[in-house]
Structure formats: structure tokens, C-alpha cells
C-alpha positions in Angstrom: -17.1 -9.4 -13.8 -17.9 -6.0 -12.2 -19.3 -3.3 -14.4 -18.9 0.5 -13.9 -21.9 2.0 -12.1 -23.4 5.3 -13.1 -21.7 6.8 -10.1 -18.3 5.3 -11.0 -18.6 6.7 -14.4 -19.7 10.2 -13.1 -16.7 10.2 -10.7 -14.4 9.1 -13.4 -15.6 12.0 -15.7 -15.5 14.5 -13.0 -11.8 13.7 -12.2 -10.8 13.6 -15.9 -12.3 17.1 -16.3 -10.0 18.6 -13.5 -7.0 16.4 -14.2 -5.0 19.4 -15.8 -5.1 21.4 -12.6 -5.4 18.6 -10.0 -1.8 18.6 -8.9 -1.5 22.4 -8.7 -4.7 22.7 -6.6 -3.6 19.9 -4.2 -0.5 21.9 -3.5 -2.4 25.2 -3.0 -5.4 23.9 -1.1 -3.2 21.9 1.3 -0.5 24.5 1.6 1.9 21.7 0.5 1.0 19.3 3.3 -0.2 16.6 0.9 3.4 15.6 0.2 4.1 15.1 3.9 0.8 13.0 4.2 1.7 10.7 1.3 5.2 10.2 2.7 3.8 9.1 6.2 1.6 6.8 4.3 4.3 5.2 2.3 6.5 4.9 5.3 4.0 2.7 6.9 4.0 0.2 3.9 5.9 -2.9 3.7 8.6 -4.1 3.0 10.9 -1.2 3.9 12.7 -1.6 0.6 11.6 -3.1 -2.7 8.3 -5.0 -2.9 5.3 -5.1 -5.0 2.7 -2.5 -4.3 -0.9 -1.6 -5.4 -1.7 2.1 -5.7 -5.6 2.1 -5.7 -7.2 5.1 -7.3 -3.8 6.1 -8.4 -4.9 9.4 -10.2 -1.9 11.4 -11.4 0.5 8.9 -9.7 1.8 11.1 -6.8 1.5 8.1 -4.4 3.1 5.6 -6.8 6.0 7.9 -7.3 6.4 8.4 -3.5 6.4 4.6 -3.2 9.3 4.4 -5.7 11.3 7.2 -4.0 11.1 5.5 -0.6 11.1 1.8 -1.5 14.1 2.0 -4.0 15.1 0.5 -7.2 13.4 -3.0 -6.7 10.0 -1.7 -5.9 7.4 -1.9 -8.7 3.8 -0.3 -8.5 0.5 -1.2 -10.1 -1.7 2.0 -10.5 -5.4 1.5 -11.0 -8.1 4.1 -11.5 -11.2 4.9 -13.5 -10.1 8.2 -14.9 -8.0 7.7 -17.9 -7.0 11.5 -18.1 -5.6 11.3 -14.7 -3.6 8.2 -15.5 -2.4 9.9 -18.8 -0.9 12.6 -16.6 0.5 10.2 -14.1 2.3 8.1 -17.0 4.0 11.4 -18.2 5.1 12.2 -14.7 6.6 8.6 -14.4 8.2 9.1 -17.7 9.8 12.3 -16.8 11.4 10.8 -13.7 12.7 7.9 -15.6 10.6 5.4 -13.7 8.0 4.6 -16.5 8.9 1.0 -16.6 8.4 0.4 -12.8 4.7 1.6 -12.8 2.0 -0.1 -14.7 -1.4 1.6 -15.2 -4.7 -0.2 -15.5 -8.3 1.1 -15.9 -10.6 -0.9 -13.5 -13.1 -0.1 -10.7 -11.8 -0.5 -7.2 -14.6 -3.1 -6.7 -13.2 -5.6 -9.1 -9.4 -5.4 -9.0 -7.7 -7.5 -12.1 -5.2 -9.2 -9.7 -4.6 -12.6 -8.2 -5.0 -13.1 -4.4 -2.0 -12.2 -2.3 0.1 -10.9 -5.2 1.0 -7.5 -3.5 3.1 -6.8 -0.3 1.0 -3.6 0.3 -1.9 -1.9 -1.0 -2.7 1.8 -0.5 -5.3 4.4 -1.5 -4.8 8.2 -1.0 -7.8 10.3 -0.9 -9.8 7.8 -3.0 -11.7 5.4 -1.0 -14.5 7.7 -0.3 -15.1 7.9 -4.0 -15.7 4.1 -4.4 -19.3 3.4 -5.1 -19.3 0.1 -3.1 -16.7 1.1 -0.4 -17.0 -2.2 1.4 -16.4 -4.3 -1.6 -13.4 -2.0 -2.5 -11.8 -2.6 0.9 -12.3 -6.4 0.6 -10.6 -6.3 -2.9 -7.7 -4.4 -1.4 -7.4 -7.1 1.3 -7.7 -10.0 -1.1 -4.7 -8.8 -3.4 -2.3 -8.5 -0.4 -0.4 -11.3 0.9 -0.7 -12.5 4.4 1.4 -10.3 6.8 1.2 -7.4 4.3 -0.3 -4.0 4.7 -3.4 -2.2 3.7 -2.9 1.6 4.1 -5.5 4.2 3.6 -5.0 7.9 3.7 -8.2 9.9 3.8 -9.6 13.4 4.6 -11.5 13.6 8.0 -13.1 16.4 10.0 -11.1 17.9 13.0 -12.9 17.7 16.2 -11.7 20.7 18.1 -14.4 23.3 18.8 -12.3 26.3 17.6 -10.1 24.7 14.9 -12.9 22.4 13.8 -15.1 25.3 13.2 -12.5 27.2 11.3 -11.7 24.3 9.2 -15.2 23.6 8.3 -15.7 27.2 7.2 -12.5 27.0 5.0 -13.5 23.5 3.5 -17.1 24.2 2.8 -17.1 27.9 2.0 -13.6 28.9 0.8 -12.1 26.0 -0.9 -14.9 25.4 -3.5 -14.4 29.0 -4.5 -10.6 28.8 -4.7 -11.0 25.5 -6.7 -13.5 27.3 -9.0 -10.9 29.9 -9.8 -8.6 27.4 -11.4 -10.8 24.5 -12.2 -14.4 23.0 -12.2 -16.1 24.4 -9.2 -18.5 21.6 -8.9 -15.7 19.1 -8.3 -14.4 21.1 -5.4 -18.0 21.5 -4.0 -18.2 17.6 -4.1 -15.0 17.3 -2.1 -16.2 18.7 1.2 -19.7 17.0 0.7 -17.9 13.6 0.2 -15.6 14.2 3.3 -18.3 15.3 5.7 -20.3 12.2 4.8 -17.3 9.9 5.2 -17.5 7.6 8.4 -15.6 8.6 11.5 -12.1 7.0 12.0 -13.3 4.5 14.5 -16.1 3.3 12.3 -14.1 3.2 9.1 -11.3 1.2 11.1 -14.2 -1.3 11.8 -15.0 -1.5 8.3 -11.3 -2.4 7.4 -11.3 -5.2 10.0 -14.7 -6.5 8.5 -12.9 -6.5 5.1 -10.1 -8.8 6.4 -7.5 -6.6 8.1 -6.3 -7.1 11.7 -4.5 -4.8 14.0 -6.0 -1.6 12.3 -4.7 1.6 13.7 -5.7 5.1 12.7 -3.6 8.2 13.3 -4.7 11.8 12.9 -2.4 14.0 10.8 -2.4 17.9 10.8 -4.7 18.1 13.8 -7.2 15.7 12.2 -7.6 17.2 8.7 -6.4 13.9 7.4 -6.4 10.4 8.9 -3.9 7.6 8.2 -5.3 4.1 8.5 -2.9 1.0 8.6 -4.1 -2.5 8.8 -2.3 -5.9 8.5 -3.6 -8.5 6.2 
């Protein structure tokens, strides 16, 4: 059985420390675009209605709730994370919507998912794969728990390539964003965000990692001028 590494523990503690302001800062720092990004990711999951879905690195359950909105009353979601405080907030959000019984929350590392092979129609992760200590193993686990013909969907920050827009975005991301985050929450967490994004593989490289993990027909689509990239692979 996989044990939490020191990095896993540190990441979990960091996200627990910013959990109370996490949703608010997501809306502020993305100018509300994070909702559109999640909507696009869920629209690429199968089946079109209903189904069993894994929300890997579920956090405060925004992605899980979007799945239930789009997939309808027969859909169910398993949310997995290593931050208990993030999931506590997620449970409360699910309770308020009346969907608490359709989302189950489990604490587990992404490298050792506690599910049988092929149990889900789709597995998704939104802004969490870069935080997995062993990224390749995490991707293999996502593929393992999805049935043949199902989908593995990854939504992750990326770096815009345009000379002008790219430079402006990097200034905002590395200089302004940590400062704004520090006004409302723990500045160190929002300094970690641009560091982790800038170190993340380019879309074509990460697509190759998904193929190596067991996905086929992997496509990557830039959203919002490349601020975010949506990756979709078939199991």
C-alpha cells in the first residue's frame, strides 16, 4: 500500500491551510473563468448523462458538483484528496445543494487509489495533477480505474506562448498573483502556484505522459489563450 510521502503531507497541509479562502480566491484570481474551464472539462467526460465518475484531487468539490449538474440525477461521484479540510468544505457544499448522498469523499494519495480496475466511466482532475508527488504513477492509477472506452480528463494551468500576452501573463502570475493571494490567505501557497505551473511539462510532453500511462487518442486544447490546457484521453 502506498504511504504518504513528505511532499504529499506538505501539499496536503498547505491546501488545508488555505481551504477557507480557496473558492473565493479562485473566483478573484481567474476573474470567474475557472467555472467555464470546469464546465468544458466535464462536457468532455462520458457518458453524456449519468455514470460513475472519479474526481481526483477533489478539493472543495467544485468539479464534483459540476459533474452532477451536467450529468443529471443518475450520476455519482467519488472524490479523493489528501486534504481533509478541503474535503470538509466540499462535503458542506454538497449538503447545501442537496447532493450529499451522490458524492463520496475518501482521503487517499493519487498514487494509490482505493478502487477496483475499470470501475468508473470517467476520471478527472482539475488543477491537481501537478501536485501529485509521483505524477506518472498518479496517471497510471487514473487510467487503471476507468473502464475501456471511458475517459481520462485533466484540466491544468499552462503557460501562454505569445510574446506579448505571454510576458504580461507571467508578470501577473509570478509578481501580482502571490501578492493578491497573500492579502486574503497564505502568501507562500500562492507563491507555490506559479512555481509549480512554470515547472509543469509542456502540453505535448504531458500528452505523451498520458499515453504512456494507458490512454489513447489523447488531445490537448488550450483554453483562455493557453492559460489553461484541457487534456482528454480515451482508456
